[in-house]
matplotlib code that plots the C-alpha trace (Angstrom):
import matplotlib.pyplot as plt

x = [157.6, 157.1, 156.5, 154.1, 156.4, 159.6, 161.1, 160.1, 162.9, 165.6, 164.3, 165.8, 169.3, 168.0, 168.5, 172.2, 171.1, 170.8, 174.0, 175.9, 174.4, 175.1, 178.3, 179.7, 177.3, 178.7, 179.1, 177.2, 177.7, 179.7, 182.3, 182.6, 185.1, 184.1, 185.7, 184.0, 184.3, 185.5, 181.7, 180.4, 183.3, 181.8, 177.9, 179.2, 180.6, 177.9, 175.4, 177.7, 177.1, 173.1, 173.6, 175.5, 172.7, 170.2, 172.0, 172.8, 169.1, 168.2, 170.0, 169.1, 164.8, 165.3, 166.8, 164.4, 162.2, 163.0, 163.8, 160.1, 158.6, 160.5, 159.2, 155.8, 156.1, 157.2, 153.9, 155.1, 152.8, 153.4, 152.6, 149.0, 146.3, 142.5, 141.1, 140.2, 144.2, 145.2, 147.0, 144.6, 143.8, 142.1, 139.6, 137.7, 134.5, 133.3, 129.9, 129.1, 125.5, 125.1, 122.3, 124.1, 124.3, 120.3, 120.4, 119.1, 121.1, 119.7, 117.0, 118.8, 120.7, 124.5, 123.8, 122.9, 125.5, 128.0, 126.7, 126.6, 130.2, 130.9, 129.2, 131.5, 134.4, 133.2, 132.4, 136.0, 137.2, 139.3, 139.1, 141.6, 140.3, 138.7, 136.7, 135.1, 132.0, 131.8, 129.0, 129.9, 126.6, 125.8, 127.7, 130.2, 128.1, 130.4, 134.0, 136.4, 134.0, 134.2, 132.9, 129.1, 128.6, 130.2, 127.7, 124.9, 126.2, 126.2, 122.7, 122.0, 123.7, 120.8, 120.6, 120.1, 120.0, 123.1, 126.6, 129.9, 133.6, 135.3, 138.7, 136.8, 135.5, 138.8, 140.3, 137.3, 138.3, 142.5, 141.0, 138.9, 141.8, 144.3, 147.7, 149.8, 151.1, 152.2, 149.2, 148.2, 145.3, 143.2, 140.5, 137.5, 135.7, 132.4, 131.4, 130.3, 133.1, 131.5, 133.5, 131.3, 132.6, 136.2, 138.3, 139.5, 143.0, 145.5, 144.9, 147.5, 147.5, 149.5, 152.2, 151.1, 147.3, 146.2, 143.3, 140.7, 138.0, 135.3, 133.7, 130.5, 129.7, 126.7, 125.1, 125.7, 122.9, 120.6, 118.0, 116.9, 115.1, 118.3, 116.5, 113.3, 112.6, 109.2, 107.6, 105.1, 101.4, 99.5, 96.5, 93.4, 96.5, 99.2, 102.3, 105.0, 107.5, 110.6, 111.8, 115.7, 115.9, 119.2, 120.0, 122.9, 120.8, 120.9, 117.5, 114.8, 114.0, 111.9, 110.5, 106.7, 106.9, 104.3, 103.6, 101.7, 100.5, 99.4, 99.7, 97.6, 99.0, 97.6, 99.8, 101.7, 104.0, 106.8, 110.7, 113.9, 116.4, 118.7, 116.1, 113.9, 109.7, 107.6, 104.6, 101.6, 100.7, 97.4, 97.2, 95.8, 94.3, 95.6, 97.9, 101.0, 101.1, 103.8, 104.7, 106.3, 108.0, 108.7, 109.8, 109.5, 112.1, 115.6, 118.9, 118.7, 115.4, 115.4, 116.2, 113.4, 111.1, 112.0, 110.0, 109.4, 107.3, 104.5, 102.9, 99.9, 98.3, 94.6, 93.8, 96.3, 94.9, 96.7, 96.8, 97.6, 98.9, 99.1, 96.8, 93.6, 93.8, 97.4, 98.6, 99.3, 95.5, 94.2, 96.4, 95.7, 91.9, 92.2, 93.6, 91.3, 88.3, 89.9, 90.0, 93.6, 94.1, 91.6, 92.7, 91.5, 92.2, 91.4, 93.2, 96.3, 96.2, 97.4, 99.8, 101.6, 101.5, 102.2, 103.3, 103.9, 106.0, 106.4, 103.8, 102.1, 102.3, 105.2, 106.0, 103.8, 105.9, 104.1, 105.8, 105.5, 104.1, 105.7, 106.6, 106.5, 107.9, 108.3, 109.9, 107.8, 107.3, 108.3, 112.0, 111.8, 109.9, 113.1, 115.0, 112.0, 111.5, 115.1, 115.6, 112.3, 114.2, 116.9, 115.0, 113.4, 117.0, 116.2, 120.2, 119.4, 119.1, 117.4, 119.2, 118.8, 121.3, 121.3, 121.1, 119.9, 118.3, 116.7, 117.5, 116.3, 115.0, 117.1, 115.1, 114.0, 112.7, 109.9, 108.7, 108.6, 108.6, 110.5, 113.4, 111.1, 110.3, 111.8, 113.2, 114.0, 117.6, 116.5, 116.6, 119.6, 119.4, 122.5, 123.3, 124.1, 124.5, 127.3, 125.1, 123.9, 120.4, 119.1, 118.7, 115.5, 115.7, 118.2, 118.5, 120.7, 123.4, 123.5, 121.9, 119.6, 116.2, 114.3, 115.6, 114.3, 115.7, 114.8, 114.5, 114.5, 110.7, 110.2, 110.4, 110.6, 110.9, 112.2, 111.5, 113.9, 111.7, 108.0, 105.6, 104.3, 104.7, 107.3, 109.6, 108.7, 106.5, 105.5, 101.9, 101.1, 102.0, 100.3, 103.9, 102.5, 99.9, 102.4, 104.9, 102.4, 101.9, 105.5, 106.4, 103.2, 103.4, 106.9, 109.2, 107.2, 106.0, 102.8, 101.5, 102.9, 106.8, 108.8, 110.4, 114.2, 114.3, 117.4, 120.0, 119.5, 122.3, 122.0, 121.0, 118.1, 116.6, 113.6, 111.0, 110.0, 107.3, 107.9, 107.2, 108.2, 109.1, 107.9, 110.1, 108.6, 108.4, 106.5, 108.8, 108.5, 111.2, 110.8, 112.6, 112.9, 112.2, 115.0, 117.3, 118.6, 117.1, 119.1, 116.6, 118.5, 115.9, 114.8, 111.1, 108.7, 109.3, 106.4, 106.8, 104.2, 104.2, 102.8, 100.2, 98.9, 99.5, 102.1, 104.6, 106.3, 110.2, 111.1, 114.7, 116.0, 119.2, 122.0, 122.9, 126.2, 124.5, 122.6, 126.2, 126.8, 129.9, 132.9, 136.3, 138.7, 141.3, 143.8, 142.0, 141.2, 145.5, 146.0, 143.5, 144.3, 148.1, 148.9, 149.1, 148.7, 144.7, 143.7, 140.8, 138.0, 135.5, 134.4, 133.8, 137.2, 138.9, 137.3, 138.0, 141.6, 141.9, 140.5, 142.4, 146.0, 148.2, 147.5, 149.8, 149.5, 148.6, 149.4, 151.8, 152.0, 148.9, 151.3, 154.6, 152.7, 151.7, 155.4, 156.5, 154.3, 155.2, 158.6, 157.7, 156.7, 159.7, 161.9, 160.2, 160.6, 164.2, 164.7, 163.1, 164.4, 166.5, 165.6, 164.3, 163.8, 165.7, 166.2, 169.3, 170.3, 170.8, 174.3, 174.8, 176.6, 180.0, 181.3, 177.9, 178.5, 176.8]
y = [-151.6, -153.0, -152.1, -153.1, -152.3, -152.4, -152.2, -148.3, -148.2, -148.0, -144.7, -143.3, -143.3, -140.3, -138.0, -138.0, -136.4, -132.5, -133.1, -133.8, -130.8, -128.7, -129.4, -129.3, -126.3, -123.4, -120.0, -118.7, -114.9, -112.1, -110.3, -106.8, -104.2, -101.3, -98.5, -98.8, -102.9, -102.1, -100.9, -104.4, -106.8, -105.0, -106.1, -109.3, -110.3, -108.5, -111.2, -114.2, -116.2, -115.9, -117.1, -119.7, -121.3, -120.8, -122.7, -125.6, -125.6, -125.6, -128.6, -130.7, -129.8, -130.9, -134.5, -134.5, -134.5, -137.0, -139.4, -138.6, -139.6, -142.6, -143.3, -142.7, -144.8, -147.8, -147.9, -148.1, -150.0, -148.4, -150.0, -152.1, -150.8, -151.3, -154.8, -154.2, -153.8, -157.5, -160.0, -162.7, -165.3, -168.6, -168.4, -171.2, -169.9, -172.2, -171.5, -173.0, -174.0, -176.2, -176.0, -173.2, -170.8, -170.7, -168.4, -164.8, -161.8, -158.8, -159.2, -162.2, -165.2, -165.9, -167.4, -164.3, -162.1, -164.4, -164.1, -160.5, -160.7, -163.3, -161.0, -157.8, -160.1, -160.7, -157.6, -156.5, -159.2, -158.7, -160.5, -162.7, -164.3, -167.8, -169.0, -172.4, -172.5, -175.1, -175.4, -177.5, -179.3, -180.7, -180.7, -178.2, -174.9, -173.5, -174.6, -172.3, -169.4, -165.7, -163.8, -163.3, -167.0, -167.5, -164.7, -166.8, -169.7, -167.8, -167.0, -170.9, -172.3, -173.4, -173.3, -176.9, -178.2, -180.9, -180.7, -180.7, -181.7, -178.7, -180.9, -183.0, -179.9, -178.5, -181.3, -181.2, -177.3, -178.4, -180.9, -178.8, -176.2, -176.4, -177.2, -174.3, -172.8, -169.1, -168.1, -167.1, -169.5, -169.1, -170.7, -168.2, -170.1, -168.4, -169.6, -168.9, -171.5, -173.7, -175.6, -178.9, -178.5, -178.7, -182.0, -184.4, -184.8, -182.0, -180.7, -179.8, -176.7, -176.4, -173.6, -171.7, -171.7, -168.9, -169.4, -166.2, -167.3, -164.6, -165.2, -163.3, -164.5, -165.1, -165.6, -169.3, -169.4, -172.3, -174.3, -177.8, -180.9, -182.8, -186.6, -188.1, -191.6, -192.7, -195.9, -196.8, -197.6, -200.9, -200.7, -199.0, -198.2, -195.8, -195.4, -192.4, -190.2, -189.1, -186.0, -184.8, -180.9, -179.4, -175.4, -173.3, -170.4, -170.0, -167.6, -169.8, -172.0, -174.3, -174.6, -175.0, -178.6, -179.3, -182.9, -182.8, -185.5, -185.1, -181.2, -181.2, -180.2, -183.0, -182.7, -179.7, -180.3, -177.8, -179.6, -178.1, -177.9, -180.2, -182.5, -184.9, -184.4, -187.6, -187.6, -190.4, -191.0, -192.4, -194.8, -192.4, -195.0, -197.3, -195.6, -193.3, -190.1, -187.5, -186.7, -183.7, -182.6, -178.7, -176.3, -171.6, -170.8, -170.3, -169.8, -172.4, -172.8, -176.0, -178.0, -176.8, -179.5, -182.7, -185.3, -188.9, -191.0, -193.6, -196.3, -198.3, -200.9, -202.8, -204.9, -207.8, -211.6, -213.6, -217.8, -219.3, -222.6, -224.0, -225.1, -222.9, -221.7, -220.8, -217.8, -216.6, -217.4, -215.5, -212.3, -212.8, -213.0, -209.7, -207.7, -209.4, -207.9, -204.6, -204.4, -204.6, -207.6, -210.5, -213.7, -216.5, -220.4, -222.1, -219.7, -220.3, -216.3, -214.6, -211.9, -213.7, -217.3, -217.4, -221.0, -222.4, -225.1, -227.7, -227.0, -230.1, -229.7, -227.4, -223.8, -221.9, -220.8, -217.6, -214.5, -211.4, -213.2, -213.4, -216.5, -215.7, -218.9, -220.0, -223.5, -226.2, -226.7, -230.3, -230.6, -233.7, -232.0, -229.3, -231.6, -231.5, -227.7, -226.9, -229.4, -227.4, -224.3, -225.5, -226.6, -223.7, -221.6, -220.0, -219.1, -220.2, -223.3, -223.3, -225.5, -226.5, -225.8, -227.0, -223.4, -222.8, -220.0, -217.8, -214.3, -211.4, -209.4, -206.6, -203.1, -202.5, -199.0, -200.6, -202.5, -200.9, -202.9, -205.9, -205.3, -206.8, -209.9, -213.1, -215.7, -219.6, -220.0, -223.3, -222.2, -220.3, -219.0, -220.5, -218.5, -220.9, -218.5, -216.8, -213.6, -211.6, -211.2, -208.4, -209.4, -207.3, -208.6, -210.0, -210.9, -209.2, -211.6, -210.3, -213.5, -213.1, -213.7, -212.5, -212.5, -211.7, -211.6, -212.6, -216.0, -214.9, -213.0, -214.6, -212.5, -214.6, -213.6, -216.3, -216.0, -217.9, -219.7, -220.7, -218.0, -220.2, -219.0, -222.3, -220.7, -216.9, -214.4, -212.6, -214.4, -213.9, -210.0, -207.0, -206.9, -209.6, -207.8, -204.8, -207.6, -209.3, -205.6, -204.8, -208.6, -208.2, -204.5, -203.4, -206.4, -208.7, -205.3, -206.3, -202.5, -200.4, -199.3, -196.6, -195.6, -194.3, -190.8, -189.9, -187.0, -184.2, -184.4, -188.3, -190.0, -192.7, -195.0, -194.3, -197.4, -199.4, -198.0, -194.2, -191.2, -188.1, -186.6, -183.5, -181.5, -179.9, -176.7, -178.3, -178.5, -181.5, -183.6, -186.5, -189.7, -193.5, -196.3, -197.1, -194.7, -192.2, -189.1, -186.5, -184.4, -181.2, -180.3, -181.1, -182.2, -184.3, -185.1, -186.9, -189.7, -190.1, -193.9, -194.4, -196.1, -192.8, -193.9, -192.0, -192.3, -190.6, -189.7, -187.9, -186.0, -184.2, -182.0, -183.6, -183.2, -181.4, -178.9, -177.5, -176.8, -173.2, -172.7, -170.6, -172.0, -170.1, -168.7, -170.9, -173.6, -173.1, -172.8, -176.0, -178.1, -176.4, -176.9, -173.2, -170.0, -168.3, -168.5, -165.0, -164.3, -161.7, -160.3, -156.6, -155.5, -153.2, -156.7, -158.1, -155.8, -155.7, -159.4, -160.1, -160.6, -161.4, -160.5, -157.1, -155.2, -151.5, -148.3, -146.8, -144.0, -143.0, -140.6, -138.6, -138.5, -137.4, -134.2, -133.9, -133.8, -131.3, -128.8, -129.5, -128.5, -125.2, -125.1, -125.9, -123.0, -120.2, -121.1, -121.2, -117.5, -116.1, -112.4, -112.5, -109.2, -107.2, -103.9, -100.7, -99.5, -96.5, -92.8, -91.8, -88.0, -86.0, -85.8, -82.2, -81.5, -78.3, -76.7]
z = [-57.9, -61.3, -65.1, -67.6, -70.3, -69.1, -72.5, -72.6, -69.9, -72.9, -73.9, -70.7, -72.8, -75.1, -71.8, -73.3, -76.4, -74.3, -73.0, -75.5, -77.7, -74.8, -74.3, -78.5, -78.9, -81.5, -80.9, -83.4, -82.1, -84.7, -83.2, -83.9, -83.2, -80.8, -78.9, -76.0, -75.1, -71.7, -70.9, -72.1, -70.5, -67.5, -68.5, -69.5, -66.0, -64.1, -66.0, -66.3, -63.2, -64.0, -67.4, -66.4, -64.0, -66.2, -68.7, -66.3, -65.5, -68.8, -69.0, -66.4, -67.1, -70.8, -69.2, -66.7, -69.4, -71.2, -68.3, -67.6, -70.6, -70.8, -67.5, -68.1, -71.4, -69.0, -67.2, -63.7, -60.9, -57.5, -54.3, -53.7, -56.6, -55.9, -55.7, -60.0, -60.5, -60.4, -62.7, -64.0, -61.6, -61.2, -57.8, -57.0, -55.1, -52.1, -50.9, -47.7, -48.0, -45.0, -42.6, -40.1, -43.3, -43.0, -39.7, -40.2, -39.5, -39.7, -42.6, -44.6, -44.3, -43.9, -47.1, -48.8, -47.2, -48.6, -51.9, -51.6, -50.9, -53.9, -56.4, -55.2, -55.8, -59.3, -59.8, -59.4, -61.7, -64.8, -68.3, -68.1, -64.5, -64.5, -61.7, -60.5, -58.2, -55.7, -53.1, -50.3, -50.7, -53.9, -57.5, -59.1, -60.3, -63.1, -64.1, -65.2, -66.2, -67.1, -64.0, -65.2, -65.8, -62.3, -61.1, -62.3, -60.8, -57.3, -57.7, -58.2, -55.1, -52.9, -49.5, -47.6, -44.3, -44.7, -43.0, -44.7, -43.9, -44.6, -45.2, -48.0, -49.7, -50.1, -51.7, -54.1, -54.4, -55.4, -57.4, -60.4, -59.7, -63.2, -62.1, -61.3, -64.3, -63.3, -63.0, -59.0, -57.5, -54.9, -52.9, -51.4, -48.9, -47.6, -44.8, -41.0, -40.5, -37.8, -35.7, -36.4, -39.7, -39.6, -40.3, -37.5, -39.3, -40.6, -44.0, -46.3, -48.1, -50.9, -50.8, -53.7, -53.3, -51.4, -49.2, -48.3, -45.6, -45.5, -42.0, -41.2, -37.5, -36.0, -32.5, -32.0, -29.1, -30.4, -29.0, -31.0, -31.0, -31.4, -31.2, -31.3, -30.1, -31.1, -29.8, -32.2, -31.0, -31.0, -33.5, -30.9, -28.3, -27.1, -28.3, -26.8, -28.3, -25.9, -27.8, -26.4, -26.4, -26.3, -25.7, -26.0, -24.7, -21.0, -21.0, -21.3, -18.0, -19.9, -23.1, -25.0, -27.0, -29.4, -30.9, -34.3, -36.2, -40.1, -39.1, -36.5, -32.8, -30.4, -27.3, -25.7, -22.9, -21.4, -21.0, -19.6, -22.0, -21.6, -20.9, -22.6, -23.1, -23.4, -24.9, -25.0, -28.8, -29.8, -32.3, -35.3, -37.5, -40.5, -42.6, -43.1, -40.9, -40.7, -37.0, -35.8, -32.3, -32.6, -30.1, -31.0, -33.2, -31.7, -33.7, -36.4, -37.5, -39.4, -36.3, -34.2, -35.4, -36.2, -38.0, -38.2, -40.3, -38.6, -40.6, -38.8, -40.1, -39.2, -36.4, -37.3, -37.2, -35.1, -35.2, -31.6, -31.5, -27.6, -24.7, -25.5, -21.6, -21.6, -20.4, -23.9, -25.3, -22.2, -23.0, -26.6, -25.8, -23.7, -26.6, -29.1, -26.9, -26.8, -30.7, -31.0, -32.7, -34.3, -32.4, -34.6, -34.2, -37.9, -40.3, -42.2, -43.8, -40.5, -39.9, -37.1, -35.7, -32.1, -31.1, -27.8, -27.8, -31.0, -33.5, -34.6, -38.4, -38.3, -38.5, -41.2, -44.1, -45.1, -46.7, -44.9, -41.7, -38.4, -35.8, -32.4, -30.5, -26.9, -26.1, -24.7, -21.1, -21.4, -21.5, -23.7, -26.6, -26.4, -29.1, -31.6, -30.8, -31.3, -34.8, -36.2, -35.6, -37.2, -40.3, -40.8, -40.7, -37.2, -36.0, -31.8, -29.7, -26.2, -23.4, -20.5, -17.8, -14.2, -12.3, -9.1, -7.7, -10.6, -11.7, -12.8, -16.0, -17.4, -17.7, -21.1, -22.8, -24.6, -21.5, -17.9, -15.1, -16.3, -13.8, -11.1, -12.9, -11.6, -14.2, -13.1, -14.6, -16.7, -20.0, -22.4, -25.6, -27.4, -31.1, -34.2, -36.4, -38.1, -37.8, -34.5, -34.5, -32.3, -28.6, -27.1, -23.9, -21.2, -18.1, -15.6, -16.1, -19.5, -20.9, -24.3, -23.3, -26.5, -29.6, -33.2, -36.7, -40.2, -42.1, -46.1, -45.6, -42.2, -39.3, -36.0, -32.1, -30.0, -26.3, -24.1, -22.1, -21.7, -20.6, -17.6, -14.0, -13.2, -15.6, -14.9, -12.7, -15.9, -16.6, -13.3, -13.1, -14.6, -16.7, -19.1, -21.5, -21.8, -22.6, -25.5, -27.0, -27.2, -28.6, -30.9, -32.2, -32.1, -32.3, -34.5, -36.7, -36.7, -35.2, -38.0, -38.7, -38.2, -41.2, -40.2, -40.8, -43.0, -42.4, -45.3, -47.9, -47.9, -50.9, -50.1, -52.8, -54.2, -54.2, -57.3, -59.0, -58.1, -60.7, -58.6, -55.7, -53.9, -51.2, -48.3, -50.3, -52.6, -55.9, -57.2, -59.4, -61.6, -60.4, -61.7, -59.2, -57.4, -58.1, -55.4, -54.4, -51.9, -49.8, -49.3, -47.2, -44.1, -43.5, -45.4, -48.7, -50.8, -53.0, -55.7, -57.2, -60.5, -59.9, -58.1, -54.6, -52.3, -50.0, -47.5, -46.4, -43.6, -43.6, -40.7, -39.9, -39.0, -35.2, -35.7, -37.4, -34.0, -32.8, -33.9, -32.4, -34.4, -35.1, -33.8, -36.0, -34.1, -34.9, -38.6, -39.2, -37.4, -39.1, -42.6, -41.9, -42.2, -40.4, -43.8, -44.4, -44.7, -42.5, -43.4, -41.1, -41.7, -45.2, -45.4, -44.6, -47.2, -49.4, -48.7, -49.2, -52.4, -55.3, -53.2, -56.5, -57.2, -59.2, -57.8, -59.2, -62.3, -62.2, -66.0, -65.6, -62.7, -64.7, -67.8, -65.6, -64.2, -67.9, -68.6, -66.1, -67.2, -70.8, -69.6, -67.4, -70.4, -72.5, -70.1, -69.4, -73.1, -73.6, -70.8, -71.6, -75.3, -75.8, -78.8, -78.4, -80.6, -81.2, -79.0, -81.0, -80.6, -80.1, -83.0, -83.2, -82.7, -81.0, -79.0, -76.0]

ax = plt.figure().add_subplot(projection="3d")
ax.plot(x, y, z, "-o")
ax.set_aspect("equal")
plt.show()
């Protein structure tokens, strides 16, 4: 029990006043001589005990009345009061607005349900309470405001498809709270408490901070497209899309998977959950295309579709330097006849230069163009070839080693069948640079055989041996043409590009000359070229340029959000370094957990009611036995019968 006005308890000392008056009261009755005094004594003896009891009851009633009035004035608080009966409190409302909170439970999302709980807490606020509203993803929405402003901030918390680290956002919540000053401090976490959001190392929760976790449970069953690996098609050719599926719902045997290009479904396959769906991807023509892989809606809706951007080009112009009847020349002529490239011998304006051996005029320097280089067949020219590489800044050399026999190429996802190709072991690539370039193809003994990199604005692909039968079986097999397509259109970048999708919630630098960005929902915001832009929702974002052009950006749900398993109470306590976390699942538990420092219910109205009853009792006791009586008539003296 506590008191709002404990000083009023001093009024209880007035209870001594009735006692003093009772002990020292004077007898105001007049004594008269009466002949028949013996009859009065008998009457007094009969009523003495009753009068004594009435006087004591009257004394007790008056003392109790004073005590009740003093106690009511002190405003005692008894037990644990209602939600609104709490001391002024500082509260951080930490709202989980990550991707998993977009799940639908009933007819509303988990985020909407947690918003309702937050508004319920704010409706029970008192004038001295202060609130901070912090989304798990995004900037702080309110700082040290009253309940009405906090309610507006809660309504403004937007849903995202991003992920969070619970430890990081809790540290931010503690940072924005004022230092301990005697006021209770609470952090209210409104979340589904997804297991993947818990930080790795334990988080130390200060002893004076009360953490309340409002948990709304939902089914963890979910099917998702967790990864998409596209292989871009060359001009007029075909590529492929590999979509990795996952499912925690054992019900479906197979899933229907759709491939869409620019909003149009181009292919449908069925695949097992946990397996990989494979699509052929035809060249959609020059331009920038939004491509997506989609499965039927399940659990978390935003991971049922994953997007990527495919940028394709016109057939590139290729200049070949080398023997006109070489196997490379024949492969290039075949691709030229198929419309996949334009083979030229006398142009200087080429997208790529395919040079076999040593170029008579040296390697051309054309910004944005690519070099595809093979060492010469004649080992005596190898020194000149390496010198040319060194002059142009390519950090590799080709060495001739005396290795008997032959080896095989390692398998490659880009070129099926390479693992059966034999390579003579005389040539070896050796790095001379401090930075490791991309090794595109190796032999089975893990020696680099095809590498790529950049020299300033020049891209190069270096092949470890000449493409002749004396060096490798490639020219006389059916794998030669697919390898040439991979070298030109994928590894040299002539078939377009695949801008890497970014995870929702991660910043991305807007291209120079950008004017605005429109999200998947159509809403547009102004941006400046070169500034950071954060896509909060998964999907295709359109960047509008000041010159009227457009560019596309694909944002995807982080893979961790697809794992909807909830954290257990023991895991939550372990990670937070405390077992005092208050969890509220049901509405009754939520009502009981709001505002931990409640004052109790005010007992003054009940004490005043008791005091009123004592007043009535005192009046009854004080007037009891006081009647108006008439004197009896006395028989006349000497009356005779």
